[in-house]
Short mmCIF file of the C-alpha atoms (twelve columns), coordinates in Angstrom:
data_MODEL
# 
_entry.id   MODEL 
# 
loop_
_atom_site.group_PDB 
_atom_site.id 
_atom_site.type_symbol 
_atom_site.label_atom_id 
_atom_site.label_alt_id 
_atom_site.label_comp_id 
_atom_site.label_asym_id 
_atom_site.label_seq_id 
_atom_site.Cartn_x 
_atom_site.Cartn_y 
_atom_site.Cartn_z 
_atom_site.pdbx_PDB_model_num 
ATOM 1   C CA . MET A 1   13.141 -3.715  15.687  1 
ATOM 2   C CA . LEU A 2   14.591 -7.194  15.545  1 
ATOM 3   C CA . PHE A 3   18.135 -7.931  14.362  1 
ATOM 4   C CA . LEU A 4   19.159 -11.437 13.277  1 
ATOM 5   C CA . ASP A 5   22.768 -12.373 12.605  1 
ATOM 6   C CA . SER A 6   23.981 -15.293 10.477  1 
ATOM 7   C CA . ASP A 7   23.995 -17.640 13.487  1 
ATOM 8   C CA . ASP A 8   20.320 -16.834 14.156  1 
ATOM 9   C CA . VAL A 9   19.487 -17.512 10.504  1 
ATOM 10  C CA . ALA A 10  21.331 -20.855 10.644  1 
ATOM 11  C CA . GLU A 11  19.200 -21.842 13.664  1 
ATOM 12  C CA . LEU A 12  15.896 -20.650 12.226  1 
ATOM 13  C CA . VAL A 13  15.983 -21.490 8.496   1 
ATOM 14  C CA . THR A 14  16.719 -24.902 6.984   1 
ATOM 15  C CA . PHE A 15  17.718 -25.550 3.387   1 
ATOM 16  C CA . GLY A 16  14.260 -27.070 2.819   1 
ATOM 17  C CA . ASP A 17  12.612 -23.928 4.218   1 
ATOM 18  C CA . ALA A 18  14.669 -21.805 1.829   1 
ATOM 19  C CA . ILE A 19  13.591 -23.878 -1.184  1 
ATOM 20  C CA . ASP A 20  9.919  -23.580 -0.198  1 
ATOM 21  C CA . LEU A 21  10.192 -19.828 0.403   1 
ATOM 22  C CA . VAL A 22  11.999 -19.094 -2.871  1 
ATOM 23  C CA . GLU A 23  9.458  -21.179 -4.806  1 
ATOM 24  C CA . ASP A 24  6.613  -19.307 -3.086  1 
ATOM 25  C CA . ALA A 25  8.210  -15.938 -3.869  1 
ATOM 26  C CA . TYR A 26  8.441  -16.802 -7.575  1 
ATOM 27  C CA . ARG A 27  4.843  -18.035 -7.520  1 
ATOM 28  C CA . GLN A 28  3.734  -14.727 -6.008  1 
ATOM 29  C CA . LEU A 29  5.701  -12.801 -8.641  1 
ATOM 30  C CA . GLY A 30  4.114  -14.893 -11.385 1 
ATOM 31  C CA . THR A 31  0.582  -14.267 -10.131 1 
ATOM 32  C CA . GLY A 32  1.094  -10.543 -9.553  1 
ATOM 33  C CA . ARG A 33  0.788  -10.797 -5.750  1 
ATOM 34  C CA . ALA A 34  4.397  -9.581  -5.412  1 
ATOM 35  C CA . THR A 35  6.616  -7.147  -7.264  1 
ATOM 36  C CA . ASP A 36  10.328 -6.531  -7.524  1 
ATOM 37  C CA . VAL A 37  12.665 -4.205  -9.384  1 
ATOM 38  C CA . PRO A 38  15.939 -4.864  -11.179 1 
ATOM 39  C CA . ARG A 39  19.114 -4.760  -9.104  1 
ATOM 40  C CA . THR A 40  20.794 -1.364  -8.918  1 
ATOM 41  C CA . ASN A 41  24.555 -0.973  -8.769  1 
ATOM 42  C CA . VAL A 42  26.159 2.252   -7.543  1 
ATOM 43  C CA . THR A 43  29.861 2.972   -7.950  1 
ATOM 44  C CA . ALA A 44  32.002 6.038   -7.443  1 
ATOM 45  C CA . PRO A 45  35.197 7.161   -9.195  1 
ATOM 46  C CA . GLY A 46  38.249 5.784   -7.421  1 
ATOM 47  C CA . LEU A 47  36.239 3.307   -5.337  1 
ATOM 48  C CA . ASP A 48  37.125 -0.372  -5.804  1 
ATOM 49  C CA . GLY A 49  33.727 -1.562  -4.646  1 
ATOM 50  C CA . SER A 50  30.079 -0.917  -5.276  1 
ATOM 51  C CA . LEU A 51  26.780 -0.773  -3.416  1 
ATOM 52  C CA . LYS A 52  24.015 -2.940  -4.829  1 
ATOM 53  C CA . SER A 53  20.342 -3.056  -3.870  1 
ATOM 54  C CA . LEU A 54  17.228 -5.074  -4.620  1 
ATOM 55  C CA . SER A 55  13.731 -4.494  -3.290  1 
ATOM 56  C CA . GLY A 56  10.261 -5.907  -3.542  1 
ATOM 57  C CA . THR A 57  6.816  -6.133  -2.027  1 
ATOM 58  C CA . GLY A 58  4.502  -9.003  -1.292  1 
ATOM 59  C CA . PRO A 59  1.600  -10.087 0.895   1 
ATOM 60  C CA . SER A 60  3.838  -10.233 3.956   1 
ATOM 61  C CA . GLY A 61  5.416  -6.803  3.585   1 
ATOM 62  C CA . LEU A 62  8.135  -4.738  2.002   1 
ATOM 63  C CA . GLY A 63  11.708 -5.922  1.821   1 
ATOM 64  C CA . GLY A 64  15.092 -5.109  0.501   1 
ATOM 65  C CA . ASN A 65  18.574 -6.464  0.144   1 
ATOM 66  C CA . LEU A 66  21.530 -4.096  0.346   1 
ATOM 67  C CA . TYR A 67  25.062 -5.355  -0.184  1 
ATOM 68  C CA . THR A 68  28.559 -4.315  -1.090  1 
ATOM 69  C CA . GLY A 69  30.759 -5.774  -3.772  1 
ATOM 70  C CA . PHE A 70  34.515 -5.461  -3.264  1 
ATOM 71  C CA . PRO A 71  37.469 -7.403  -4.647  1 
ATOM 72  C CA . ALA A 72  38.830 -10.276 -2.553  1 
ATOM 73  C CA . PRO A 73  39.564 -10.663 0.268   1 
ATOM 74  C CA . SER A 74  36.818 -8.230  1.343   1 
ATOM 75  C CA . GLY A 75  34.076 -9.658  -0.880  1 
ATOM 76  C CA . ALA A 76  30.619 -8.541  0.137   1 
ATOM 77  C CA . SER A 77  28.579 -7.622  3.184   1 
ATOM 78  C CA . LYS A 78  24.835 -8.159  2.990   1 
ATOM 79  C CA . LEU A 79  21.876 -6.707  4.891   1 
ATOM 80  C CA . VAL A 80  18.264 -7.742  4.391   1 
ATOM 81  C CA . THR A 81  15.552 -5.382  5.640   1 
ATOM 82  C CA . LEU A 82  11.870 -6.046  6.273   1 
ATOM 83  C CA . PHE A 83  9.352  -3.222  6.703   1 
ATOM 84  C CA . ASP A 84  5.777  -3.211  8.009   1 
ATOM 85  C CA . GLU A 85  3.347  -3.276  5.074   1 
ATOM 86  C CA . GLU A 86  0.931  -0.828  6.753   1 
ATOM 87  C CA . THR A 87  3.177  1.707   8.497   1 
ATOM 88  C CA . GLY A 88  6.477  1.402   6.630   1 
ATOM 89  C CA . GLU A 89  8.263  0.929   9.957   1 
ATOM 90  C CA . LEU A 90  11.483 -1.100  9.926   1 
ATOM 91  C CA . ARG A 91  10.617 -4.414  11.591  1 
ATOM 92  C CA . CYS A 92  13.706 -6.537  11.056  1 
ATOM 93  C CA . ALA A 93  17.287 -6.323  9.816   1 
ATOM 94  C CA . ILE A 94  19.028 -9.578  8.955   1 
ATOM 95  C CA . GLU A 95  22.703 -10.173 8.301   1 
ATOM 96  C CA . GLY A 96  22.330 -11.558 4.791   1 
ATOM 97  C CA . ASP A 97  25.344 -13.797 4.176   1 
ATOM 98  C CA . ARG A 98  23.670 -17.029 5.356   1 
ATOM 99  C CA . LEU A 99  20.414 -16.140 3.577   1 
ATOM 100 C CA . SER A 100 22.279 -15.586 0.303   1 
ATOM 101 C CA . TRP A 101 24.036 -18.916 0.711   1 
ATOM 102 C CA . LEU A 102 20.697 -20.671 1.301   1 
ATOM 103 C CA . ARG A 103 19.061 -18.993 -1.681  1 
# 
């Protein structure tokens, strides 16, 4: 399993790449080649923060975004996961802050 932190993402993905990838993802959603579900938000009594998740599938695999939402100064921590489309095995975990900023 590969792990990429925000510095790795900054080296590997340009702003132009992000635009192309987001456009392609919406194209795939529009043509039915990809699916996603609405964001879920889980909270607990007495907890100041929440856990949010998004997931989807596409021609290149299964993916998800898991992140926390807390009041400042904590803010949020984000983790993006990518799973093998044939075996379901976790292939990559990516620290998601830089990816969210690019998106």
